C-alpha positions in Angstrom: 0.2 8.0 17.6 -2.0 10.9 16.7 -4.7 9.7 14.5 -5.4 12.7 12.1 -3.8 15.6 10.8 -5.4 19.0 11.5 -7.1 19.0 7.9 -8.5 15.5 8.7 -9.6 16.4 12.3 -11.8 19.1 10.6 -13.3 16.6 8.2 -13.5 14.2 11.1 -15.7 16.8 13.1 -17.9 17.8 10.1 -18.6 13.8 9.3 -19.5 13.2 13.0 -21.9 16.1 12.8 -23.8 14.1 10.2 -23.1 10.3 11.2 -23.9 10.8 15.1 -27.5 11.3 14.1 -27.6 8.0 12.0 -28.7 4.6 13.5 -26.2 2.9 15.6 -27.5 -0.6 15.5 -29.2 -3.0 13.3 -29.0 -3.3 9.7 -29.0 0.5 9.2 -26.3 0.7 11.9 -24.1 -1.9 9.8 -24.5 -0.1 6.7 -23.2 3.2 8.4 -20.1 1.3 9.6 -19.7 -0.1 6.0 -20.1 3.2 4.5 -17.5 5.0 6.7 -15.2 1.8 6.2 -15.2 2.5 2.5 -14.8 6.3 2.8 -11.6 5.7 5.2 -10.2 3.1 2.8 -10.4 5.7 0.0 -8.8 8.3 2.0 -6.0 6.0 3.0 -5.4 5.2 -0.9 -5.2 8.8 -1.7 -1.7 8.7 -3.0 -1.7 5.4 -4.6 -5.4 6.2 -6.0 -4.1 9.4 -7.6 -1.2 7.5 -9.2 -3.4 4.9 -10.7 -5.8 7.6 -11.9 -2.8 9.5 -13.8 -1.8 6.1 -15.2 -5.1 5.6 -16.8 -5.4 9.1 -17.8 -2.0 9.3 -19.7 -2.9 5.8 -21.6 -6.0 8.0 -23.3 -4.2 11.5 -23.2 -0.6 10.8 -23.8 1.3 13.8 -22.4 3.8 13.5 -25.3 1.5 16.1 -27.0 2.7 18.5 -24.5 6.5 17.7 -25.3 6.8 15.5 -22.2 7.6 11.6 -22.0 4.6 9.8 -20.3 7.0 8.3 -17.4 8.5 11.7 -16.9 5.1 13.3 -16.4 4.2 10.5 -14.1 7.2 11.1 -12.0 6.9 14.9 -11.8 3.0 14.3 -11.1 3.9 12.3 -8.2 6.3 14.7 -6.7 3.7 17.3 -7.2 1.2 15.1 -5.2 3.7 14.4 -2.4 4.4 18.1 -2.0 0.8 19.1 -2.1 -0.4 16.4 0.5 2.2 17.9 3.0 1.4 21.3 2.2 -2.1 20.8 2.7 -1.9 18.8 5.9 -3.5 15.6 4.1 -0.3 13.6 5.2 2.1 13.5 8.0 5.9 14.0 7.5 6.5 10.4 8.9 4.3 9.2 6.1 6.5 11.2 3.6 9.5 9.6 5.0 7.9 6.1 4.4 7.2 7.0 0.7 11.0 8.0 0.5 12.1 4.7 2.1 9.8 2.7 -0.1 11.0 4.6 -3.4 14.5 3.9 -2.6 13.9 0.2 -1.8 11.4 -0.3 -4.8 13.7 1.3 -7.3 16.6 -1.0 -6.3 14.5 -3.9 -6.9 13.1 -2.5 -10.2 16.7 -2.1 -11.6 17.6 -5.7 -10.6 14.3 -7.1 -11.8 14.3 -5.4 -15.3 17.8 -6.3 -15.9 16.9 -10.1 -15.3 13.9 -9.7 -17.7 11.3 -10.0 -15.2 9.0 -7.3 -16.8 9.7 -4.2 -19.4 9.0 -0.5 -19.2 8.5 -0.1 -23.1 8.7 3.5 -23.2 11.7 6.1 -23.3 12.0 8.7 -20.5 14.5 11.3 -19.2 14.0 10.5 -15.3 15.4 7.2 -15.3 18.3 5.0 -13.3 19.7 2.1 -15.4 16.7 2.3 -17.7 14.0 2.1 -14.8 11.8 5.1 -14.9 11.7 6.9 -11.5 8.0 7.0 -11.3 8.1 3.2 -10.8 9.4 3.6 -7.3 6.5 5.5 -6.4 4.4 2.6 -7.2 6.0 0.6 -4.3 5.8 3.9 -2.2 1.9 3.9 -2.8 1.6 0.8 -0.8 3.7 2.1 2.0 1.6 5.3 2.1 -1.5 3.3 2.3 -0.5 1.0 5.1 1.0 4.0 7.1 -2.3 5.9 6.5 -4.6 3.1 7.4 -2.8 2.2 10.4 -3.5 5.5 12.0 -6.9 6.4 10.3 -8.3 3.1 11.5 -6.3 3.4 15.0 -5.0 -0.1 14.5 -4.1 -2.1 17.8 -2.9 -5.6 18.0 -3.1 -8.6 19.9 -0.2 -11.3 20.2 2.0 -9.2 17.8 5.3 -10.9 17.4 8.5 -9.4 18.7 9.9 -6.6 16.4 13.2 -8.0 15.7 11.6 -11.3 14.2 9.6 -9.3 11.9 12.5 -7.4 10.7 14.5 -10.6 10.2 11.6 -12.0 7.9 11.2 -8.9 5.9 15.0 -9.0 5.3 14.9 -12.7 4.3 12.0 -11.9 1.8 13.9 -8.9 0.1 16.9 -11.0 -0.1 14.8 -13.8 -1.8 13.6 -11.5 -4.4 17.1 -10.9 -5.6 18.7 -14.4 -4.7 15.8 -16.8 -6.2 17.4 -15.8 -9.6 20.8 -17.6 -8.7 19.8 -20.3 -6.0 16.8 -22.1 -4.8 13.5 -20.0 -4.3 12.5 -20.1 -0.8 9.1 -18.4 -1.3 7.0 -21.4 0.2 9.5 -21.5 3.2 8.9 -17.7 3.5 5.1 -18.3 3.4 5.5 -20.8 6.2 7.3 -18.6 8.3 5.0 -15.7 7.6 2.0 -18.0 8.6 4.0 -19.1 12.0 4.9 -15.7 12.9 1.6 -13.9 12.6 -0.5 -17.1 13.0 -2.0 -15.7 16.4 -1.8 -11.9 15.6 -5.2 -10.3 15.4 -5.4 -6.6 14.3 -8.3 -4.5 16.0 -9.5 -1.3 14.1 -12.1 1.4 14.6 -14.2 2.2 11.8 -16.8 4.5 13.4 -18.7 3.7 16.5 -17.3 0.3 16.9 -14.0 -1.7 16.9 -13.7 -4.5 14.7 -11.0 -7.4 14.5 -9.5 -9.4 11.8 -6.6 -12.0 11.6 -3.7 -9.9 10.5 -2.9 -12.5 8.0 -6.3 -12.2 6.3 -5.5 -8.5 6.2 -2.2 -9.1 4.4 -3.9 -11.3 1.8 -6.8 -8.8 1.2 -4.4 -6.0 0.7 -2.2 -8.3 -1.7 -5.2 -9.2 -3.7 -5.9 -5.3 -4.1 -2.4 -4.7 -5.4 -2.8 -7.6 -7.8 -5.8 -5.8 -9.3 -4.1 -2.8 -9.5 -1.2 -4.2 -11.2 -3.5 -5.5 -13.9 -4.8 -2.1 -14.5 -1.1 -1.0 -14.7 -0.1 -3.6 -17.2 -3.3 -3.0 -19.3 -2.5 0.6 -19.4 1.1 -0.5 -20.5 2.8 1.6 -17.7 4.8 -1.7 -17.5 4.3 -4.9 -19.1 5.5 -8.6 -18.7 7.2 -10.5 -21.3 4.2 -12.5 -22.2 2.1 -9.1 -22.8 4.3 -7.7 -25.5 2.0 -8.2 -28.1 -1.5 -8.2 -26.3 -2.5 -7.5 -22.7 -3.4 -10.6 -20.7 -4.1 -10.5 -17.1 -1.2 -10.7 -14.7 -0.8 -14.4 -13.5 -2.6 -15.2 -10.2 0.8 -16.6 -9.1 2.1 -12.9 -8.8 -0.5 -12.8 -5.8 2.3 -14.6 -3.8 5.0 -12.3 -4.7 2.8 -9.3 -3.9 1.8 -11.0 -0.6 5.3 -11.1 0.3 6.2 -7.7 -0.7 3.4 -6.5 1.4 5.0 -8.2 4.5 8.1 -5.9 3.5 6.1 -2.9 3.4 4.0 -3.5 6.7 7.2 -4.2 8.5 8.8 -1.0 7.4 5.9 1.1 8.2 6.1 -0.3 11.7 9.5 1.3 12.0 7.4 4.5 12.0 4.2 3.5 13.5 5.2 1.0 16.0 2.3 -1.5 16.6 0.1 -0.5 19.7 -1.5 -3.3 21.9 -5.3 -3.2 22.4 -5.6 -1.4 25.9 -8.3 -1.9 28.3 -10.1 1.5 27.4 -10.2 0.2 23.5 -11.9 -3.1 24.7 -14.5 -0.9 26.7 -15.3 0.7 23.7 -16.5 -2.5 22.0 -15.0 -4.9 19.7 -16.9 -6.5 17.1 
């Protein structure tokens, strides 16, 4: 898997020109690694960060003054961002494919969940299906874009990764449960247990700058889910969408939603592995150091 696009390769060379002169060890070296980690995380969040910025911006500067509904503006803006990222080589075509898959998967879930009253889109718009604004699918796509980009930017490798077919079965079961629990027994706790058993021994090894670091994959899943939960609080605060209990006044999204995002994150990760297959940690990577 090629780590960078041509534009990213140029940025990487320029960054190395500065960072290679900085300390490699001790507290200063650790701070350099932390700085690069933050910058790369921000770069991986490029699509999602742009969408979140626009959601906040349209709360304070509604585009209705320009004769376009807020949700329609967000949808058209998301398309424009996607085209620009491809045109300026900020994203790989395979990552655009991931975004398209997530848009379809996410929109299907949105149509069902809004019909069941799980959450509400309080504003009207033109670009919608069954009352669901099409920009909403891009919020799911933002998660897929982040995971796809971070996988290559951090050159992620894995030890004790489970067979791909088992992860596909788990993702399918999670997706089905998002629909089925409205009619039959909610199996989310069994799915939590299945996720823990499947990925218990899996460790992700990722390169920040000079060194490889490692983390249990389950911990990584939880951290990403927590980040998404924070983003959802921003989205509901801006009233881009709201839960029934937020109709009169905003309140923080229930922490119980963290579990839902955790499971949805598993689906996202597994779908990305169909494009970026999980690679094992090879001997050369180990020789480069793991911390």
